[in-house]
N, C-alpha and C positions, 0 to 999 in steps of 0.2 A: 148181613154178608153171606153171599152165596157162592159155593164152590162147585155148583153143578152136582151131578149125581155119580157117587162112587158106590159100587156094590159093597155090601157088608156081609160079614160071615159071623156066625155065632161061635162062641167058645166050644160048644158042643160039637161043632162041624170040624174043628181042627184036629188033625191027626198028630201023633208024637213026631212025626217026621216033617211036619209043616214048616216052611221056611218063614220065620218071624223077624220082622224089622222093627225094633224098638226105637222110637224117636223121642223119648222123654230125655230130660237133662241128666247130666252126670250124677247129682245127688239122688235123684229118683231111682236111676239104674243101680247105683251102689247099694241102696237099701234093699232092693228086691226086684228081680227080673226073672223071666222064664229062662231056663237053662238052654243053652244053645242058640239064643236069639243073637242077631246082629244088632249092635248098638251104634246108632248115628244120630245124635241129638238134632232136633228140628232147627236149632239155632246154627248149626254147622253144616246143614244139609247140602246146600249148594256147593260148598267147598269140598265136600266128601262124597259127592254123588257117585263117583267112580268106585268107591268101595262097595256101594250097593249093586252097581252093574256087574262088578267082578264076582261078588259073593252070591248073587241070586241065581237060583237054578235056571238053566237055559230053557227048559221046557216046563217049568213049574210056575206056580202062583207066588207072588209076595204078599204076605198077610202082614199089614202095618198095624202096629199097636202103640198106644200111648197110655195115659192114666185112665182116661174115660172115653176117649173116642173122638175128640175135637181136633187136636194137633194131627193125629194120624189120618183123619179125614182129608186135611189139606195136603199132606204129604203124598197120600194115595192119589188124590186128584192130580198132582204134579206128575207122578210116575204114570198114571194113565195117559196123560197128554204126551208122554214120551213113548207111548206105544207099548208099555209093559202090562202084563197080566197081574192086576193087582186088586186087592180088596182091603177095606177097613175092618178091623176087628171090633165088633159091636161091644160097647161096655168097657173096652180096654183092660188093663191089668187089674182094675177093680173086679170086673166080671171073672177075669181069669182066676184070681184068688178066691172069689166067692164060689166058684165052681169047684174048688178043691184042687186045682192044678198046682204043681210045685212052683214055689217061688224061692230063689236063691239070692243070697247077697254077693258082693264082689269077691268074697273068699270061699264061696261055695257052700256056706252054711244056710240054714233056714233064714229066709229074708221076709220082708214085708213091703207092702205097697204104700208109698208115701202119698 
């Protein structure tokens, strides 16, 4: 299955102010996510697309993340087709956690990646 080419970005290239869109499912998000990320599960993406366009920085890039990079690549491709400036986060939340970036649960405590 090919989704065409979507640019990727490494965890080390993301600044603390980067806009992150997490497309994992609710249970994954609740266990652990990047603080400040916008959560719109891939399974609800079409219905909640407006939340993304509303929250996304007007002049900035959308960094799409999932657990390992597969789902986020699909969502990033879709957003790119809508004309948005978007990249897929290589390695996803697994790489985020491995790089020592903070992961919080839905209560703001230390989280983990499912």
